[in-house]
MMTF fields as JSON, N, C-alpha, C and O atoms, coordinates in Angstrom:
{
  "mmtfVersion": "1.0.0",
  "mmtfProducer": "UNKNOWN",
  "numBonds": 267,
  "numAtoms": 268,
  "numGroups": 67,
  "numChains": 1,
  "numModels": 1,
  "chainsPerModel": [1],
  "groupsPerChain": [67],
  "chainIdList": ["A"],
  "bondAtomList": [4, 2, 8, 6, 12, 10, 16, 14, 20, 18, 24, 22, 28, 26, 32, 30, 36, 34, 40, 38, 44, 42, 48, 46, 52, 50, 56, 54, 60, 58, 64, 62, 68, 66, 72, 70, 76, 74, 80, 78, 84, 82, 88, 86, 92, 90, 96, 94, 100, 98, 104, 102, 108, 106, 112, 110, 116, 114, 120, 118, 124, 122, 128, 126, 132, 130, 136, 134, 140, 138, 144, 142, 148, 146, 152, 150, 156, 154, 160, 158, 164, 162, 168, 166, 172, 170, 176, 174, 180, 178, 184, 182, 188, 186, 192, 190, 196, 194, 200, 198, 204, 202, 208, 206, 212, 210, 216, 214, 220, 218, 224, 222, 228, 226, 232, 230, 236, 234, 240, 238, 244, 242, 248, 246, 252, 250, 256, 254, 260, 258, 264, 262],
  "bondOrderList": [1, 1, 1, 1, 1, 1, 1, 1, 1, 1, 1, 1, 1, 1, 1, 1, 1, 1, 1, 1, 1, 1, 1, 1, 1, 1, 1, 1, 1, 1, 1, 1, 1, 1, 1, 1, 1, 1, 1, 1, 1, 1, 1, 1, 1, 1, 1, 1, 1, 1, 1, 1, 1, 1, 1, 1, 1, 1, 1, 1, 1, 1, 1, 1, 1, 1],
  "groupList": [{"groupName": "UNK", "atomNameList": ["N", "CA", "C", "O"], "elementList": ["N", "C", "C", "O"], "formalChargeList": [0, 0, 0, 0], "bondAtomList": [1, 0, 2, 1, 3, 2], "bondOrderList": [1, 1, 2], "singleLetterCode": "X", "chemCompType": "L-PEPTIDE LINKING"}],
  "groupTypeList": [0, 0, 0, 0, 0, 0, 0, 0, 0, 0, 0, 0, 0, 0, 0, 0, 0, 0, 0, 0, 0, 0, 0, 0, 0, 0, 0, 0, 0, 0, 0, 0, 0, 0, 0, 0, 0, 0, 0, 0, 0, 0, 0, 0, 0, 0, 0, 0, 0, 0, 0, 0, 0, 0, 0, 0, 0, 0, 0, 0, 0, 0, 0, 0, 0, 0, 0],
  "groupIdList": [1, 2, 3, 4, 5, 6, 7, 8, 9, 10, 11, 12, 13, 14, 15, 16, 17, 18, 19, 20, 21, 22, 23, 24, 25, 26, 27, 28, 29, 30, 31, 32, 33, 34, 35, 36, 37, 38, 39, 40, 41, 42, 43, 44, 45, 46, 47, 48, 49, 50, 51, 52, 53, 54, 55, 56, 57, 58, 59, 60, 61, 62, 63, 64, 65, 66, 67],
  "secStructList": [7, 7, 7, 7, 7, 7, 1, 1, 7, 7, 7, 3, 3, 3, 7, 7, 1, 1, 1, 6, 6, 1, 1, 7, 7, 5, 7, 7, 3, 3, 3, 7, 7, 7, 6, 6, 1, 1, 1, 7, 3, 3, 3, 7, 7, 5, 7, 7, 7, 1, 1, 1, 1, 1, 7, 1, 7, 3, 3, 3, 7, 7, 7, 7, 1, 7, 7],
  "xCoordList": [-26.004, -25.082, -25.777, -26.381, -25.113, -25.608, -25.907, -25.421, -28.045, -28.674, -27.78, -27.086, -28.228, -27.766, -28.929, -28.78, -29.685, -30.597, -32.66, -33.233, -32.783, -33.697, -35.906, -35.907, -36.762, -38.301, -38.083, -39.121, -37.645, -38.569, -38.44, -37.759, -38.99, -39.071, -38.08, -38.151, -37.255, -36.073, -36.135, -35.881, -36.514, -37.112, -35.68, -34.635, -36.089, -35.751, -35.594, -36.144, -35.246, -34.311, -33.443, -32.464, -35.186, -35.069, -35.085, -35.562, -34.553, -34.858, -36.361, -37.056, -36.954, -38.224, -38.615, -37.869, -39.92, -39.577, -40.607, -41.613, -40.517, -40.938, -40.641, -41.204, -39.52, -38.147, -36.648, -35.542, -37.114, -36.147, -34.422, -33.28, -34.831, -33.971, -33.048, -31.868, -33.458, -33.397, -33.479, -32.425, -34.297, -34.703, -35.239, -35.724, -35.956, -36.905, -37.435, -37.169, -38.409, -39.744, -40.172, -40.774, -40.051, -39.946, -41.988, -42.281, -43.267, -44.182, -44.009, -42.876, -44.822, -45.562, -46.26, -47.402, -46.296, -47.68, -47.897, -47.206, -49.152, -48.888, -49.731, -50.83, -48.909, -49.383, -49.455, -48.804, -50.539, -51.593, -51.148, -50.315, -51.597, -51.203, -51.843, -52.952, -51.084, -50.863, -51.108, -51.018, -51.42, -50.976, -49.717, -49.599, -48.612, -47.208, -46.538, -45.349, -48.1, -47.159, -48.644, -49.656, -48.707, -50.269, -50.561, -51.559, -49.37, -49.755, -49.558, -48.401, -50.677, -49.237, -48.106, -48.237, -47.311, -46.96, -46.106, -45.952, -45.713, -45.231, -44.53, -43.853, -44.547, -43.068, -42.482, -43.205, -41.894, -41.724, -40.98, -39.788, -41.779, -41.056, -40.602, -40.927, -39.173, -38.632, -38.987, -38.692, -39.714, -40.087, -39.211, -38.03, -39.308, -38.571, -40.1, -41.155, -39.638, -39.948, -41.154, -41.164, -42.279, -43.709, -43.589, -44.147, -42.406, -42.335, -41.712, -41.842, -40.979, -39.155, -38.791, -37.697, -39.79, -38.954, -37.995, -37.81, -37.413, -35.802, -35.43, -36.271, -34.53, -34.182, -33.591, -32.522, -34.67, -34.576, -34.658, -33.451, -35.4, -34.455, -36.289, -36.553, -36.983, -38.317, -37.259, -36.258, -37.935, -38.693, -39.458, -40.353, -38.959, -40.667, -40.57, -39.551, -41.989, -41.764, -41.809, -40.897, -42.515, -42.2, -42.677, -43.475, -41.994, -41.673, -41.135, -40.203, -41.874, -42.0, -40.641, -40.579, -39.655, -38.946, -39.42, -38.759, -40.628, -40.955, -40.751, -40.105, -41.594, -41.563, -40.443, -40.703],
  "yCoordList": [30.752, 31.516, 30.248, 29.181, 31.381, 29.933, 30.934, 32.007, 29.73, 30.325, 30.41, 29.589, 31.721, 31.566, 31.76, 30.703, 32.304, 32.169, 31.301, 31.346, 30.687, 30.462, 31.238, 32.45, 30.874, 32.042, 31.133, 30.621, 30.209, 30.077, 31.611, 32.504, 31.843, 32.533, 31.442, 30.354, 32.574, 32.356, 32.596, 33.583, 31.487, 31.291, 32.314, 32.652, 32.473, 32.845, 31.762, 30.663, 31.935, 30.63, 32.243, 32.99, 31.815, 32.371, 31.814, 30.679, 32.432, 31.505, 31.319, 32.335, 30.043, 30.231, 30.792, 31.206, 31.39, 32.082, 31.317, 31.967, 30.231, 29.767, 28.883, 28.674, 28.286, 27.835, 28.823, 28.537, 29.856, 30.52, 29.792, 29.888, 29.326, 29.035, 27.826, 27.578, 27.486, 25.898, 25.175, 24.554, 24.515, 23.096, 22.706, 21.954, 22.946, 22.637, 23.719, 24.707, 22.601, 23.436, 23.369, 22.331, 24.068, 23.133, 23.385, 24.492, 22.694, 22.058, 22.643, 23.123, 22.954, 22.691, 21.792, 22.188, 19.892, 19.466, 19.133, 18.361, 19.986, 19.414, 17.973, 17.462, 17.693, 15.975, 15.932, 16.266, 15.367, 15.116, 14.764, 13.863, 15.369, 14.277, 12.95, 12.545, 12.412, 10.879, 10.861, 11.818, 9.604, 9.234, 9.153, 8.05, 9.602, 9.637, 10.885, 11.13, 11.842, 13.119, 14.112, 13.454, 15.451, 16.639, 17.406, 18.017, 17.165, 18.492, 18.526, 18.718, 18.341, 18.224, 19.189, 20.358, 19.0, 19.102, 19.411, 18.508, 20.901, 21.264, 20.427, 21.228, 19.49, 18.827, 19.752, 19.756, 20.072, 20.569, 19.901, 19.681, 19.425, 18.525, 19.613, 20.785, 18.421, 19.145, 18.231, 17.039, 19.045, 18.074, 18.476, 18.6, 18.666, 19.041, 19.539, 18.949, 20.998, 21.917, 21.436, 20.267, 22.109, 21.398, 22.162, 21.934, 23.578, 24.664, 24.032, 23.898, 23.513, 24.299, 22.709, 22.353, 21.55, 20.215, 19.605, 18.419, 20.718, 20.153, 21.131, 22.012, 21.59, 22.271, 23.905, 24.138, 24.6, 26.393, 26.692, 26.867, 27.025, 27.667, 26.385, 25.26, 28.307, 27.73, 28.84, 29.404, 28.89, 28.904, 30.213, 30.382, 31.206, 31.864, 32.542, 33.168, 32.462, 32.629, 33.938, 34.389, 34.354, 35.832, 36.802, 36.636, 37.971, 38.233, 39.986, 40.382, 40.853, 41.77, 42.455, 42.603, 42.815, 44.407, 45.388, 45.866, 45.968, 47.247, 47.229, 48.078, 45.638, 45.652, 45.415, 45.495],
  "zCoordList": [-82.878, -81.224, -80.504, -80.614, -79.553, -77.74, -77.307, -76.949, -77.496, -76.196, -74.363, -73.764, -74.03, -72.932, -71.668, -71.055, -71.159, -71.265, -72.426, -73.514, -70.991, -71.453, -71.323, -71.107, -71.392, -71.134, -70.253, -70.673, -69.185, -67.743, -66.745, -67.25, -65.572, -64.843, -63.585, -63.014, -63.694, -62.208, -60.675, -59.984, -60.425, -58.25, -57.755, -58.31, -56.883, -56.178, -54.06, -54.129, -53.228, -52.97, -51.881, -51.881, -50.85, -49.21, -48.01, -47.998, -46.53, -45.881, -45.212, -45.206, -44.617, -43.901, -43.441, -42.554, -43.423, -42.542, -41.575, -41.289, -41.118, -39.929, -38.97, -37.896, -39.555, -38.846, -38.651, -38.194, -39.124, -39.656, -40.215, -39.766, -40.988, -41.496, -40.583, -40.829, -40.034, -39.091, -39.578, -39.438, -40.391, -40.387, -40.269, -41.115, -38.293, -37.84, -36.511, -35.827, -36.808, -35.43, -34.092, -33.817, -33.315, -32.009, -31.632, -32.085, -30.992, -30.336, -29.337, -29.322, -28.073, -27.161, -26.943, -27.177, -26.345, -26.419, -24.839, -24.175, -24.333, -23.747, -22.653, -22.868, -21.698, -21.231, -20.133, -19.143, -20.438, -18.669, -17.453, -17.355, -16.437, -15.096, -14.65, -14.999, -13.929, -13.972, -12.373, -11.604, -12.095, -10.473, -10.34, -9.806, -10.47, -10.041, -10.771, -10.976, -11.211, -10.73, -10.198, -9.954, -10.061, -9.202, -10.542, -10.923, -11.111, -12.599, -13.304, -13.678, -14.147, -16.137, -16.743, -16.38, -17.366, -17.505, -19.431, -20.253, -19.646, -21.1, -22.556, -23.2, -22.973, -23.125, -24.648, -25.645, -24.648, -26.213, -26.974, -26.761, -28.166, -29.751, -30.179, -30.364, -30.365, -32.241, -33.58, -33.674, -34.657, -35.107, -36.764, -36.439, -38.02, -39.253, -39.761, -39.996, -39.805, -41.215, -41.615, -42.003, -41.617, -43.069, -44.258, -45.331, -43.829, -44.984, -45.48, -46.697, -44.949, -46.395, -46.207, -46.646, -45.471, -45.526, -44.554, -44.278, -44.09, -42.935, -43.969, -43.79, -45.139, -45.794, -44.74, -44.177, -44.85, -43.757, -45.007, -45.171, -46.701, -47.147, -48.597, -49.021, -48.597, -50.216, -50.923, -50.481, -52.2, -53.322, -53.137, -52.309, -54.084, -54.084, -55.235, -55.525, -56.269, -56.975, -57.542, -58.235, -57.352, -56.509, -55.567, -54.645, -55.978, -55.285, -55.231, -55.931, -54.321, -54.103, -53.351, -52.131, -54.213, -53.468, -52.903, -51.981, -53.242, -52.475, -51.37, -50.755, -50.638, -49.454, -48.392, -47.192]
}
């Protein structure tokens, strides 16, 4: 008889809550003023999401369907 299911627990794949499934996040980085600028400014830097490693999805082991 062939065994269809193993004793492993199945993990559910959901959209990453940190990057909302985009795979990258944006950070605000303040830049100081210098001799050419009289005020500082905030630059927006885009980086790969550290939570999902840029995939946009994560595996969830414990899923609570009641919430």
